[in-house]
N, C-alpha and C positions, 0 to 999 in steps of 0.2 A: 409343348406342355412342360410345366415345372412342377415337380413333386418335392416339397420341402418338408420332411417330417421333423418335428421338434419335440423333445421331451419337456413337459411343463413340470419340472420338479418343484412342486408347490409347497410345506411347513415342516422346519426341523429335519425330520427324516424323510420328507416327502420325496418320492422318486418314482418315475415310471408309472404314474397314475394317469397321465393325460398325454395325448399326442395331438400335435397340430399339423394338418396337411394343407398345402396350398397348391392349387392347380390353375394354370392359364389354359383355357379351352382352345383347342386347335382351330384355325381359321376355317377349316373345311368340315367342322363338326355339324352334323344334322341336328335338328331339334330333338331333344330327348329329355324325359323326366330326370330330374337331378338325382333321385335315389338310384335309378338304373345306371346313370352315368358314373356315380361314385362307386357303385358296386363293381363296375367294370374296372375301375382304377384301383380299388381296394378289395380284391376278391376274398381276402380272409375275414372281412367284416360283413356280417349278415345285413340283409336289406332292412330287417326290423330295427336293428341298432342304428342304422343310418336314418331311417324315418324318425326314430325317437330323438336323434340329434337335431333333426329339422324342427320337430315339434317344440324342442327345448330352446330353439333360437341359436343353436350352435353351428349352423351352416349359414355362412354369409356369401352372397353373390354381389360382387362390386360394392361391398361394404354394407349391404342390407340383408337382414334376416329373411329367409324364404320358407315356404312350405314344401312338403315332399313331392307335390305335383308340379312344382316349378319346372319350366323347360329351360335347359341351358342353351345358350347362344354362342356363336363363335366369338372368341377373344374374351369371354367372361373370365373374371378372376374369382375363384372359388376358394373359400377358407372354411375348414371344418375342424372342430375340436371334438375328439373322441376320448371317452374314458377307457382305460386299460385295466382289466382286473389284475389282482396280485397273481404272481406266477404260480403260487401254490393254491390250487382250487379245492383240494380235498380237505375241507375243514370239519373237524369233529366238534359237535356241540358240547360245551362244558358249563356246568353250573358254577360260575365264578362271581364273586362280588364286584359289581360296578355301580358307579353313582351316575344316575341319569338326571340331569337338571331340567331338561325339557323334552317333551315328545309329542308329536301329532301324527297324522296319517302319512305325512311326506318325509319327515326327518326326525332325528333326535340329536341332542347335544349331551355329550358325556364329559364328566369331569374325571379325566384319566389319572390314576395314581401313578407315581413314579415306580419304575420296575416292571410295568406291564407293557409288553410288545403289542403293537397295534394289529398286526396280521401275521399268520404263519409264514415262515421263511426258513432258510437253512439255519439250523441250530435252535430254532424256536418254533416247533410245530404244535405245541400245546400251550395252554395258559394265556392265550392272546385275547385282545379285545374282541376280535371277530368270532372266536370260539365262544365267548360269553354271550355276544349278541345273537348268534345263531341259536343258542339254547333258549334265550328269551323269546325269540320270534317263533320257535316251534310250539310254544304254548298259546300263540295267538290264533284265533279262529280263522283269520285270513292267512292261509298257507302260502300265499304268493309273496309275502313280505320277506325280504332278505336284506342284510346289511350291505350298503354300497358305499365304499370309502369315497370321501370327497377330498380329504387331505390326511396327512399323518404328522405325528410328533414322535421324537425319539423315545426309546424305551425308558430312559432315566430322566426324561423331562415330564413334569406333571402339568395338568391343566386341561383346558377346553378343547374338545374335538367334535367336529360336525360330521354326522353320518346320514346319508340319504336312505330311504326305505324303498325306493323304486328307481328304475333306470332313467326315467324322464327327469325326476327331481335331481338325480345325480348329474345328468347332462347340463341342466340349467345352472346348478351350482358350480359345475366345472367351468362353464363360460364366465361366471362371476369371478372366479379365481383368475382365469386367463386375462380378463379385462381389468384386473386389479380393483375390483369393487367389493372385496371382502377385507374388512379391517381387523387385523390380528395384532395384539399387543402383548409382549412378554415382559416379565420382570426377571432381571438377572443381577447376581452379585458377582462383580468382576474384580480381578486383582488390580491394584494401583489406584492412584488418585487422578481421575480424569479431570483435566484442567478445564475443558470446555463445558459450558452448561448443557449444550446439545450439539449434535453433529450428524454427519451422514457418511457412511462408508460405502464406497463403490469398489467393485473388483470382481471379475469373473471367478466363479467357484467351480472347481472340477476335482475329480478324484486325484489324490496325491500320487505323484509318480514314484515316491519312495515307499509309501504304506497305503495299500488299497483300502484299508479300513478308515482312512482319514480323508478329509477334504482340504485342499489348499486354495489360496487366493492367487489369481493370475491377473495382476493389474493391467498388463499390456494387452489382455484380451486374446492371448495366443492359444488359450486352452480353456475348457469349461464353458459355463453359461453366465450371462450377465446377472449380477446380483446387487441389490441395494438394500441397506439396513439403515434406518434412522434411529438415533438414540437420544435420550434425555436423562440427565442426572436427577435422581430422586433424593439421595442422601449420601453424604461422604463419611467415611470412617478412617481417614488418614491413609491406611494401607489398602483398603478395599473400597469399592464404590457401588452403591445400589443404583441400577439404571433401568429405564423402560426402553425396550427395543420394539420398533415398529417395522414390520416387514412390508417392503414394497414388492419384493419377489419372495420366493420360498424355496430356495435350493437346499439340498441335503446339508445338514449341520450348518446352515447359513450363519446364525448368530454366533455359534461356537467358533467357526472359522474366521469370521470377520473380526470378532473381538480379539482373538489371538493375533490377527494380522496387524492390528493397531497397538499391540503391546499390552492388552488387557484381557488375558484369557479368563474364562469363567472359573470362579472359585470352586475347587474340588473336582474339576473336570479332568479326570485321569488321562483321557485320550489326547487332550490338547495341552497338557502340561500344567493344568491348574491345580493338581493335587500336590504340588511342591510349594514351599514357602518362598514366594517370589518377591515379596516386599516386606519391609519391616526391619526389626533389630536382630541382633545375634544372641540376645539374652535367652537363657534357658526357660525363664518364665514365659516369654512371648512364644517360643517354639511349642511349649506344652499347651498354651492357649490355642494356638492354630491347630495343633494335632487333635485337640478335644473337639474343635469345630468340625474337622474332617470326620471324626467318629460319629457326630450327630448327623452330618450331612455327607454320606459316602457316595455322592453323585454330583453331577453338575448342578449348580445353583441356578436353575432356569425353570420358570413357571409360565404357562400360557394363560395369562390372567383375563384378558378380554377378547370377545369375539363378536363382530357385527356383520350382518349380511341381510340381503333382501330375501324374504321367503319366496321359494320358487312357485308357489301357487297363489298366495294371497297378495304378494307384492309388498307386504308390510316389512318395515325395517325391524329386524330382531337384534337385540343387544343382550349380551350375557357377560357376567363378571364372576370370577372365581377367586375366593380368598387364597392367600398364600398358604401352603401346607405347613404343618407343624415343624418339620425339620428346617425349613427356610426361616420360619418365624423365630425359632430358637437361636439359630446362628446369627441372624440379624440383631436380635436382643443382646446376644453376647458381645458382638462388635460395638454396639451402642454403649454398653457398660464399660468395655475395655477402653474406649476413647475417652469416656468421662474420667476414668482413673488415670489415664495417660496425661490428662491436662492438669491433674492435681500436683 
């Protein structure tokens, strides 16, 4: 038997939301329902959770989705994707303003504001998106509704976030993320004039060996998890570039770490060095201009603009787009004007 757990660190800050287990059934294994078999291998996971994963199509046997009553056979290869709840489970409902752009019985899409943490964790036990959603759901006549995270984005990243309203929908969407069937596109303002019109960044991403609050890129694959980011130039401003980033994977701080790795850290990203004047002149006027931009946008210039996925119940393709927030709009406008003046 092989048991291979993998963390599927899926958007921005996404981390520890999913686990993938792979088993090869022993040659002497007697016929047994797969939910009972998996519960014997994963004793900390409830049988109900395993059955929900099967109903969601998140259990594959020899590459095909199966039902909970499927019988395992010797030498079967079993793959299961399981959702993992946030470590902090004691969530206090809070009446906080949130922008919900879509909602039905299975899920909702939130346009998260910059500065809001997605779920309670060390140092952020209150004021999170989950606190706000729990308060909203408590007023719903269906008391069984709870917020189930499908992915995450960083505290200071704005934009679209998908949340399930039951465990089966969460499991189905988890499988979609695992199979790279969810399309997520970000807009980022980065330092430097990117010469290529478009490109792809490959490189394992893992926690920095120097600073545990940061992520580093390990091109040789010696550490971390495989990560791929595609980017396209939207507009150039001589000293900074507006780009669209498309996530193929979704590791923690993926865009921030990858863009820094290729020499183009996100504008105003303090953690990754983007809050310094990295490109441009030494003139006082230019320094004052950049510092004014930092004041308008005191966070990384990153926005989750588009989100596309297949609805877990209807099978319909869902597409959502979010406008850039005012702080990014203002800074982009200032760079446009500065470039025009610079050419005069």
